N, C-alpha and C positions, 0 to 999 in steps of 0.2 A: 706919853704924851701932857698928859697933866703937867708933871713936873716942869715942860718945857714950855708950859700956855699955851698946849694948843690942842686946846678946850674939845674942839669941833669934832677933831679927827679921830681925839679918845673918844668922843662919845659913838663914834661910828663903828670902833672896835669893841667895843663894849657892847654894843648894838648886834655887830656879829656875832660873838658867843651867845646872845640871847636866842638870836633866829636859828642857831645850828643846834642846839641841844635842847633837847624834851624838859619841860616845865617841871613835870613829876619824875623825872628817870635819877639817873643815879649821878647826873649833874645836878637837880635841880638848886644844891647848895650856891652853885657857881653862877647859876642863872639868878638867881636872888641879888648876888653881890653886884654882879654887872647890870641887873635893871638899876640897882640902886646907884651904881657909878657912871651910868648914863644918863641919868639925875642929875647928877652932881655935876658932871662934865655940862651939861646943857645949861644949869643955873649959871656956871661960871663965866659960859660963852654970851649970857647972858638973854639966854631965847627961854621965859619963863616959860611959853606954851608945849613949848617941845620936853623941858624939864618936867612940868606937871604931869606929863601924858606918862613919860616914862615911872613916875614917881607916883602914881595912880594904881598905875599896873602891879607896882608891888604892894602898894595896900590892900588892895582887890585880892590880888593871888595868895599873898602871905601874910595877913594881918597881925598875925601873934606870933612873928619872926623877928629878932633883930633887926632886919634890913626891914620890915615893914614897919617898925616903931620909929624905926631914921627916918623913914619915907614921909611918915604922918609927920612928925618934926620939923621936916622941908616943906611940905606943903605948908603946915600953919607960916610956917617964916616965907613963903613968897604970898601969905595970902591967896590961897588958891585951895581951901580945904576941900 
């Protein structure tokens, strides 16, 4: 969906992954990636508030991961640290 420019649909798909898996379970890596991707998709759609919410969740739950660091950088870009 991202490649097709359907950013809101992509964000919904990524959010579905987050909703269906445990943050601490065996799919935690996919949850981290999906949260970050949802934030990026919302950012691409121009929805700063939704993007910031997703990115803050990544930083809050997974600050030391690559995804947490990437989310921190994106929040800086948005100016919503």
